[in-house]
N, C-alpha and C positions, 0 to 999 in steps of 0.2 A: 651506569653513572651513579646512581644512589648507593650502590654496593663500596664504589673504587672512593666514594664520599665516606663512608662509614669504615670501610678499611684505614684509609689515611686516619681519621680522625681516633680510630684506635691506636694506631702506631704512633700517635702523636702523644695521646695521654698516656702509654706505657712510656713513652722517651719521659715524659714529665716527670711519672714516679719512679723511673730506674735513678734518673738525676735527683732528687727528694730524695733517695735512699742512701744514694752514694754521698751527697753532702751532709746528712744528719749522720754517716758513719766517719766521715773525716771530722765532724764536730766532736763527735764522741772520742775519737781517736786523740785528738788535741787537747779534750777535757783533762782525760788521763794522762795525757804528757805532762801539762800542766802541774796535776796535782803530783807525780812521782817526780818531777823536776824542783819542785818545792821541798819534798822530803829528802832528795839528795843534796840538799844545802847544809846538813846536820853533818857534813862529811868534813867541812871546814873547821869543826871543833879537832880536827885531827891538828892543825896548827898547834895547840896547847901540849901537843904529845912529843912533838919535835925536841931533840935534844938541844940543852943550852950548851952549843958548840960554834966558834966563831964563823965557819963557812953556811953553816944553817942559820944563823941569826940574821947572816947577811941576805941568803934565799926568803928569810921571814920578812926583811924589812922590806927587798924591792920585788920583789915576784907577786905578789898580793894586788898594791898598786899598779903594777903593769898590766896583768891582767886586766884592773878595772880601766884604765887607759884605752885600750886595745878596744875592749867591749863599746867605751864611748865612742870611739872614731868608727868604728864599723857601722854603729846605731846613727851617725850624722852621714854616713855615707848614704846609708840605708834611707833616713829622710829625706834626702834630698836628690835621691833617687837613680842615685850612680849603684846600688844595689839594690834587687827586685826584692821586695818583701816577702815575694813568694817562696824564695829561699829560707825563710823563717819560720818553721813548723810550729802552731800553737800561737800565734801571735794573734791578737784580738785585733775586732775592728776599729775601735777607738784608738788602737796602738801605731795603726799605718801612719800620722801625723806625728807622733810623737816619741820621746823614748821609751823603749819597752820595758816593761815590768822586771823583767831579770836582773837589768841593769842596775831600778831601784834596790833590788833585792842584794847586790853584791855591795853596790856603794855602802848598803847599809852593815852590810856584817863586815865590810872593810874599815870602816870607822868605829863598831864596836870592839874588834879586836885589837886594832891600833892605840884605840883611845879611853878603852873603860876597862875596869878590873874583869877577869872572867868571871866573878861574880855577878856581873850584870850582862856581861855580854851573853853567857851561857843560855840563860832562861830566857833571852831576848831574841836569839836566833834560833832557840826551839820553839817558841810560839810562833814564829815565820813559819818555821819548816811543817810543823805538825798543827798547829792550832786555827790557822790561816787555811789550809785548806776543809780541815773539817769543818769551820763554821761556814765555809762556802757550801760543802754538801748539805747540811742541816738545813742552808738558807732555799737552798733550790729544792729539799725534799718537803719541808715541813713550812717554817715559818722563823721569820728574824730574830722574834723572840728566845726560839729554843736555841738558835745558833747563838746568841749571845751566854744567855744562860751555860751552855755546852761550852762555848769557850773562855768562859772567865772560868770555871773549876778546872779546865784543861790548862789555862794559864796559869791559875796558882798553884795547880802541880808542881809545873816546872821552877816556878821561883820559889817555893817553899822547900821543894827536893834540893835546889841549889845551895839553900841556905839553910840546912837543917844541922849543919853545927853551929849555928848562932843563938842568941838567946831567945827564947819561944816566943817573947814579947816584939823582938825586931823580926822573926822569921815570919811570924802572921801577918805584921805589917808591912813588911815590903813581898809578902804573898798579895795581899787586897790590894795595894798600891800599884804595884805590877801588874797583876791581871784588867784591874781595870783601867790604865795604860794604854795594853796589849790590844783589849777589844774595843776602846775607842778607837786607838789606830786604825783597826781594820776596819770598824765600823764607817767612819768618816771617809768620804770621799770626797777626792780631788782631780782634776784632770790633769794636770799637771804635774801632781805630786803621789805618787803610786801608794796605795796602801802596802805593799810590800816592805815600803820603806817606814811608814809610819807604825805600823805595827811593830818594829824592832826600835824605833828611837824615840816615840813618846816615853813609853815604860823605861827604857834608857836616862833618859833626861830627869825623869822622876825620881827614880833610885839613886841618881846622880846627886841629889839634894840630901836624899836620907844618907849616903854613904858619906860624904864631906860633914854631916850633922851627928854622926854615929860617937866620936869622941867627945862632943859635948853635950851629949845627953845618957853619959855614964854607960855605954854598952863597948865591946870591944869587934873588932872586923872577923867575920868569919873567916876560914881558912879558905884554900884554892879545895878544890872537888878533883881538879884535873892535873897531873904532874906529868914533866919529860920524861921521857923514856931513858932509862937510865944504862941503857944497853953501850959499849965504847964505839966511837965511829970513827 
């Protein structure tokens, strides 16, 4: 009798350990899946390489918003329970009852590509794609202060790189303001407004103010850094 109880207890304990290891493995895979998804967002900059011809311009105008609308509809169906959340690998627990971060990510990119000059859109998108996951990893492994410092330097690099042809003073100003906005956008957490949106839109709004002020403070606009493919289509 005692032997059977011990064997049952041992078997139950082993099942708990196996289940825990399986959950940890799934969490680990989902964690890196989200990181890779972030980096993949940089591919949307291909938008600027597309040739400036009529039929491609039509696609550029309609396809991005259609993708976002479809994603929003799918999310609404998921939240209402018509689509099981288990089909969405990498979804965080707090996203079960709200729109997923990937939709916020896509909406911000759409707004940047459509309504902001590429000198603002490019570094903001790169911050979300690379600085955000880097800050998350450093915060998990070390501390929030280190994450902020590294994130600020990395974001500043993206802004300075994009504005490297501008006046040095303007380049440094944009680098500091943009990096500050991106770090604040990533660090400030809201339940209904994801940081994947904030890390892009906060610096974009701050830089838009500088952008409109450039002619009035005696500087010239920096040129684009990505040009359409000139090959015939």
